[in-house]
N, CA and C atoms as an extended XYZ file, in Angstrom:
282
Properties=species:S:1:pos:R:3:atomname:S:1:resname:S:1:resid:I:1 pbc="F F F"
N        96.700      -42.587      134.689 N   UNK     1
C        97.910      -42.228      135.241 CA  UNK     1
C        98.715      -41.440      134.211 C   UNK     1
N        99.428      -40.370      134.586 N   UNK     2
C       100.173      -39.603      133.598 CA  UNK     2
C       101.451      -40.314      133.257 C   UNK     2
N       102.099      -39.826      132.212 N   UNK     3
C       103.343      -40.432      131.707 CA  UNK     3
C       104.447      -40.276      132.752 C   UNK     3
N       104.529      -39.082      133.412 N   UNK     4
C       105.547      -38.896      134.367 CA  UNK     4
C       105.315      -39.771      135.641 C   UNK     4
N       104.060      -39.962      136.004 N   UNK     5
C       103.756      -40.824      137.133 CA  UNK     5
C       104.132      -42.288      136.820 C   UNK     5
N       103.852      -42.709      135.574 N   UNK     6
C       104.200      -44.076      135.174 CA  UNK     6
C       105.753      -44.244      135.176 C   UNK     6
N       106.463      -43.228      134.698 N   UNK     7
C       107.904      -43.306      134.686 CA  UNK     7
C       108.442      -43.388      136.090 C   UNK     7
N       107.851      -42.586      136.996 N   UNK     8
C       108.325      -42.635      138.393 CA  UNK     8
C       108.033      -43.933      139.012 C   UNK     8
N       106.856      -44.488      138.707 N   UNK     9
C       106.439      -45.825      139.310 CA  UNK     9
C       107.391      -46.875      138.749 C   UNK     9
N       107.681      -46.829      137.449 N   UNK    10
C       108.523      -47.880      136.896 CA  UNK    10
C       109.951      -47.785      137.429 C   UNK    10
N       110.423      -46.578      137.682 N   UNK    11
C       111.733      -46.360      138.291 CA  UNK    11
C       111.844      -46.806      139.684 C   UNK    11
N       110.704      -46.809      140.408 N   UNK    12
C       110.651      -47.165      141.810 CA  UNK    12
C       110.351      -48.667      142.052 C   UNK    12
N       110.229      -49.416      140.999 N   UNK    13
C       109.835      -50.826      141.174 CA  UNK    13
C       110.959      -51.571      141.940 C   UNK    13
N       112.202      -51.278      141.682 N   UNK    14
C       113.295      -52.056      142.239 CA  UNK    14
C       113.507      -51.708      143.729 C   UNK    14
N       112.883      -50.586      144.160 N   UNK    15
C       113.136      -50.171      145.583 CA  UNK    15
C       111.992      -50.754      146.381 C   UNK    15
N       112.242      -50.826      147.681 N   UNK    16
C       111.152      -51.363      148.559 CA  UNK    16
C       111.395      -52.832      148.818 C   UNK    16
N       110.361      -53.447      149.449 N   UNK    17
C       110.510      -54.781      149.894 CA  UNK    17
C       110.033      -55.815      148.922 C   UNK    17
N       109.160      -55.451      147.984 N   UNK    18
C       108.578      -56.472      147.118 CA  UNK    18
C       109.288      -56.644      145.829 C   UNK    18
N       110.548      -56.298      145.675 N   UNK    19
C       111.262      -56.323      144.437 CA  UNK    19
C       111.488      -57.684      143.879 C   UNK    19
N       111.947      -58.590      144.694 N   UNK    20
C       112.297      -59.961      144.204 CA  UNK    20
C       111.180      -60.947      144.711 C   UNK    20
N       110.924      -61.921      143.827 N   UNK    21
C       109.934      -62.978      144.138 CA  UNK    21
C       110.599      -64.284      144.317 C   UNK    21
N       110.076      -65.162      145.190 N   UNK    22
C       110.653      -66.459      145.378 CA  UNK    22
C       110.242      -67.352      144.214 C   UNK    22
N       110.850      -68.544      144.132 N   UNK    23
C       110.572      -69.491      143.098 CA  UNK    23
C       109.142      -70.100      143.213 C   UNK    23
N       108.588      -69.961      144.385 N   UNK    24
C       107.252      -70.573      144.648 CA  UNK    24
C       106.077      -69.747      144.251 C   UNK    24
N       106.277      -68.583      143.816 N   UNK    25
C       105.142      -67.753      143.358 CA  UNK    25
C       105.111      -66.403      143.931 C   UNK    25
N       103.985      -66.024      144.567 N   UNK    26
C       103.712      -64.686      144.938 CA  UNK    26
C       104.432      -64.064      146.116 C   UNK    26
N       105.012      -64.886      147.065 N   UNK    27
C       105.649      -64.356      148.235 CA  UNK    27
C       107.029      -63.690      147.906 C   UNK    27
N       107.281      -62.574      148.523 N   UNK    28
C       108.635      -61.984      148.327 CA  UNK    28
C       109.707      -62.880      148.898 C   UNK    28
N       110.868      -62.906      148.265 N   UNK    29
C       111.993      -63.714      148.716 CA  UNK    29
C       112.541      -63.151      150.003 C   UNK    29
N       112.836      -63.965      151.005 N   UNK    30
C       113.410      -63.501      152.252 CA  UNK    30
C       114.959      -63.466      152.076 C   UNK    30
N       115.545      -62.397      152.414 N   UNK    31
C       117.020      -62.267      152.406 CA  UNK    31
C       117.548      -62.539      153.774 C   UNK    31
N       118.746      -62.948      153.788 N   UNK    32
C       119.403      -63.213      155.052 CA  UNK    32
C       119.823      -61.911      155.690 C   UNK    32
N       120.260      -61.976      156.938 N   UNK    33
C       120.604      -60.777      157.699 CA  UNK    33
C       121.691      -59.988      157.007 C   UNK    33
N       122.765      -60.690      156.584 N   UNK    34
C       123.918      -60.008      156.022 CA  UNK    34
C       123.590      -59.421      154.622 C   UNK    34
N       122.692      -60.096      153.868 N   UNK    35
C       122.279      -59.556      152.613 CA  UNK    35
C       121.421      -58.267      152.798 C   UNK    35
N       120.587      -58.245      153.839 N   UNK    36
C       119.794      -57.046      154.144 CA  UNK    36
C       120.698      -55.895      154.588 C   UNK    36
N       121.719      -56.229      155.395 N   UNK    37
C       122.670      -55.183      155.807 CA  UNK    37
C       123.431      -54.648      154.607 C   UNK    37
N       123.841      -55.545      153.730 N   UNK    38
C       124.573      -55.112      152.495 CA  UNK    38
C       123.728      -54.185      151.653 C   UNK    38
N       122.432      -54.561      151.446 N   UNK    39
C       121.522      -53.713      150.657 CA  UNK    39
C       121.379      -52.365      151.355 C   UNK    39
N       121.256      -52.366      152.678 N   UNK    40
C       121.081      -51.084      153.402 CA  UNK    40
C       122.295      -50.150      153.222 C   UNK    40
N       123.496      -50.771      153.320 N   UNK    41
C       124.716      -49.942      153.142 CA  UNK    41
C       124.807      -49.459      151.780 C   UNK    41
N       124.442      -50.207      150.763 N   UNK    42
C       124.447      -49.766      149.347 CA  UNK    42
C       123.544      -48.592      149.142 C   UNK    42
N       122.356      -48.683      149.754 N   UNK    43
C       121.406      -47.631      149.605 CA  UNK    43
C       121.847      -46.361      150.338 C   UNK    43
N       122.511      -46.502      151.503 N   UNK    44
C       123.006      -45.347      152.203 CA  UNK    44
C       124.101      -44.662      151.387 C   UNK    44
N       124.996      -45.462      150.789 N   UNK    45
C       126.072      -44.831      149.967 CA  UNK    45
C       125.450      -44.177      148.756 C   UNK    45
N       124.460      -44.768      148.123 N   UNK    46
C       123.786      -44.169      146.995 CA  UNK    46
C       123.142      -42.856      147.323 C   UNK    46
N       122.495      -42.765      148.531 N   UNK    47
C       121.896      -41.489      148.983 CA  UNK    47
C       122.923      -40.435      149.234 C   UNK    47
N       124.081      -40.875      149.858 N   UNK    48
C       125.070      -39.888      150.203 CA  UNK    48
C       125.755      -39.348      148.922 C   UNK    48
N       125.726      -40.103      147.888 N   UNK    49
C       126.304      -39.535      146.621 CA  UNK    49
C       125.411      -38.421      146.026 C   UNK    49
N       124.130      -38.375      146.436 N   UNK    50
C       123.244      -37.342      145.966 CA  UNK    50
C       123.364      -36.026      146.774 C   UNK    50
N       124.023      -36.083      147.887 N   UNK    51
C       124.178      -34.895      148.773 CA  UNK    51
C       125.038      -33.831      148.041 C   UNK    51
N       124.487      -32.579      148.076 N   UNK    52
C       125.210      -31.491      147.543 CA  UNK    52
C       125.813      -30.730      148.667 C   UNK    52
N       127.135      -30.646      148.760 N   UNK    53
C       127.767      -29.950      149.892 CA  UNK    53
C       127.813      -28.424      149.621 C   UNK    53
N       127.514      -27.629      150.624 N   UNK    54
C       127.537      -26.184      150.371 CA  UNK    54
C       128.971      -25.683      150.202 C   UNK    54
N       129.119      -24.625      149.394 N   UNK    55
C       130.394      -23.994      149.276 CA  UNK    55
C       130.707      -23.162      150.548 C   UNK    55
N       131.915      -22.678      150.642 N   UNK    56
C       132.376      -21.926      151.810 CA  UNK    56
C       131.519      -20.675      151.936 C   UNK    56
N       131.232      -19.987      150.874 N   UNK    57
C       130.450      -18.760      150.952 CA  UNK    57
C       128.964      -19.064      151.336 C   UNK    57
N       128.415      -20.164      150.804 N   UNK    58
C       127.095      -20.558      151.260 CA  UNK    58
C       127.061      -20.817      152.731 C   UNK    58
N       128.092      -21.589      153.172 N   UNK    59
C       128.154      -21.934      154.612 CA  UNK    59
C       128.231      -20.683      155.513 C   UNK    59
N       128.998      -19.742      155.120 N   UNK    60
C       129.123      -18.475      155.883 CA  UNK    60
C       127.799      -17.719      155.847 C   UNK    60
N       127.126      -17.703      154.702 N   UNK    61
C       125.834      -17.055      154.582 CA  UNK    61
C       124.820      -17.729      155.508 C   UNK    61
N       124.697      -19.027      155.418 N   UNK    62
C       123.743      -19.787      156.281 CA  UNK    62
C       124.017      -19.573      157.766 C   UNK    62
N       125.309      -19.593      158.092 N   UNK    63
C       125.691      -19.414      159.519 CA  UNK    63
C       125.276      -18.012      160.010 C   UNK    63
N       125.599      -16.993      159.195 N   UNK    64
C       125.220      -15.635      159.607 CA  UNK    64
C       123.690      -15.429      159.733 C   UNK    64
N       122.950      -16.050      158.823 N   UNK    65
C       121.474      -15.960      158.925 CA  UNK    65
C       120.976      -16.606      160.172 C   UNK    65
N       121.506      -17.781      160.529 N   UNK    66
C       121.160      -18.423      161.743 CA  UNK    66
C       121.443      -17.604      163.009 C   UNK    66
N       122.705      -17.077      163.059 N   UNK    67
C       123.085      -16.288      164.187 CA  UNK    67
C       122.214      -14.982      164.328 C   UNK    67
N       121.930      -14.306      163.206 N   UNK    68
C       121.070      -13.126      163.293 CA  UNK    68
C       119.666      -13.519      163.741 C   UNK    68
N       119.121      -14.603      163.253 N   UNK    69
C       117.754      -15.047      163.709 CA  UNK    69
C       117.781      -15.380      165.158 C   UNK    69
N       118.781      -16.056      165.651 N   UNK    70
C       118.834      -16.408      167.057 CA  UNK    70
C       118.932      -15.149      167.930 C   UNK    70
N       119.720      -14.205      167.432 N   UNK    71
C       119.822      -12.903      168.193 CA  UNK    71
C       118.470      -12.176      168.219 C   UNK    71
N       117.784      -12.151      167.113 N   UNK    72
C       116.481      -11.479      167.099 CA  UNK    72
C       115.492      -12.133      168.000 C   UNK    72
N       115.464      -13.517      167.999 N   UNK    73
C       114.519      -14.239      168.881 CA  UNK    73
C       114.893      -13.999      170.321 C   UNK    73
N       116.194      -13.971      170.643 N   UNK    74
C       116.663      -13.706      172.023 CA  UNK    74
C       116.194      -12.362      172.480 C   UNK    74
N       116.363      -11.365      171.627 N   UNK    75
C       115.879      -10.013      171.990 CA  UNK    75
C       114.436       -9.942      172.225 C   UNK    75
N       113.665      -10.624      171.333 N   UNK    76
C       112.206      -10.668      171.522 CA  UNK    76
C       111.798      -11.318      172.847 C   UNK    76
N       112.382      -12.466      173.131 N   UNK    77
C       112.032      -13.179      174.369 CA  UNK    77
C       112.448      -12.385      175.616 C   UNK    77
N       113.619      -11.704      175.533 N   UNK    78
C       114.067      -10.895      176.620 CA  UNK    78
C       113.110       -9.732      176.864 C   UNK    78
N       112.698       -9.050      175.810 N   UNK    79
C       111.752       -7.952      175.960 CA  UNK    79
C       110.405       -8.410      176.503 C   UNK    79
N       109.956       -9.547      176.002 N   UNK    80
C       108.676      -10.141      176.471 CA  UNK    80
C       108.777      -10.448      177.932 C   UNK    80
N       109.914      -11.005      178.368 N   UNK    81
C       110.180      -11.343      179.775 CA  UNK    81
C       110.128      -10.075      180.650 C   UNK    81
N       110.826       -9.041      180.197 N   UNK    82
C       110.824       -7.828      180.961 CA  UNK    82
C       109.429       -7.261      181.105 C   UNK    82
N       108.659       -7.211      180.001 N   UNK    83
C       107.310       -6.646      180.085 CA  UNK    83
C       106.432       -7.434      180.997 C   UNK    83
N       106.451       -8.771      180.819 N   UNK    84
C       105.608       -9.637      181.687 CA  UNK    84
C       106.032       -9.541      183.150 C   UNK    84
N       107.355       -9.522      183.383 N   UNK    85
C       107.831       -9.415      184.772 CA  UNK    85
C       107.483       -8.130      185.408 C   UNK    85
N       107.544       -7.034      184.646 N   UNK    86
C       107.143       -5.714      185.184 CA  UNK    86
C       105.672       -5.707      185.423 C   UNK    86
N       104.886       -6.244      184.531 N   UNK    87
C       103.408       -6.290      184.715 CA  UNK    87
C       102.992       -7.133      185.904 C   UNK    87
N       103.626       -8.262      186.132 N   UNK    88
C       103.373       -9.120      187.293 CA  UNK    88
C       103.751       -8.384      188.564 C   UNK    88
N       104.944       -7.708      188.560 N   UNK    89
C       105.346       -6.988      189.727 CA  UNK    89
C       104.460       -5.828      190.059 C   UNK    89
N       103.929       -5.175      189.040 N   UNK    90
C       102.997       -4.090      189.256 CA  UNK    90
C       101.649       -4.563      189.784 C   UNK    90
N       101.125       -5.686      189.189 N   UNK    91
C        99.879       -6.200      189.574 CA  UNK    91
C        99.871       -6.719      191.000 C   UNK    91
N       100.858       -7.559      191.341 N   UNK    92
C       100.908       -8.141      192.660 CA  UNK    92
C       101.738       -7.387      193.665 C   UNK    92
N       102.287       -6.265      193.314 N   UNK    93
C       102.962       -5.331      194.252 CA  UNK    93
C       104.246       -5.971      194.731 C   UNK    93
N       105.069       -6.601      193.867 N   UNK    94
C       106.249       -7.254      194.334 CA  UNK    94
C       107.420       -6.409      194.264 C   UNK    94
């Protein structure tokens, strides 16, 4: 195992279900319902702190890219629909 893999594994030991052990040996300790909910909420807050919010210019750029892409796909599907509709009308004499 490489050094970076060992460091990642050692950093991930506290996460997951098997982190704490009971006093009786090998079984993981069972937490109560409220303790599990509290752990979940703490993990959600920790993940939300990692979120990088886009700047206004990034948001405008992303929005314009999406709108242009949607317009291009709409034009493609419209053209394909016209071609297929015309072909079907020509073949079946509609």
